[in-house]
C-alpha angles and dihedrals in degrees: 000000000000125000124198120200114226092189134026115291129201123179111181117229113250116256134175124260093251092050091048091050093048090052090070126068119179087349090301119124110235102191131032118248116251129221117263107278145151119212091339095312112118120218143161112236117240090238090060091053092047091048092052092050092045094051094048091046092053092050095047094045097040084231141118137222100224119213089011100078137028123276096254112114123176129200090215137012118254105285097179099079136078092296094056096106092043092052099041096051087065096041094086126118093236091054100047116088133180136208147159120268111218138173118233126218091261089056092252119130131232137177118227106215114235097177126230111348122237129218130240126189128236089238091057092050090050091050095050101036103027092239126144105232095131096053094039098051097030130092109296093017130126095262110126107204092188091062112082093204089058089057095051127103087237090067091058092050089053091051091047091054134221096262096060117092112230091196113091148133120269142194123207114247137173131266118255117274110278096027118105114223094213089207092303125132121230122204138191127206111261124168090209095044122127096222117083122196150131126256111239121188127215131191126290110227095184148355117299115247127184115247124220130189120230120222092263091056102253116144115224 
């Protein structure tokens, strides 16, 4: 198997604790780290490759491999480094598509394109399905941000219930006054709507807070 790096890679060579400690004097690093190597032959350890694949898989699937990784979970990757421009140019509503992953009879996998996803508010879900998303995830609600399971998509499916049908018809609507749409499309549930779709939940990184626009137009 051949791997081709699309961006710069650096895997530090393994060193002992004493050597690592001696390399710093007054919190200043004395010698530059070297790339992982053995007798002058550079290599990437298998654990590094597995870690990269695991991290990407967790991000794409909104999942987690419990007991296999640490407890740190991030809503987004670090966008402040050298890859900021590369990442952000693709983080635009008109460039993000969704689809259903399915397994074919021959055990191959395919993604059925569903186009650009729309948005639906917690309040709209509560109105149509008599759930309690707004009160649960809002200020003063039962949402426990320190609990990783509370922040998972699975938690929202549990609150939604198994008897509710996530498939419905929708009509495009506008965002509340003071909220920028950012190129996103907002929908409301409408039995006579022309748009058919399925509600899909994602994780909840933090508590929901209402946003208000100041007179000068800044969004807080």
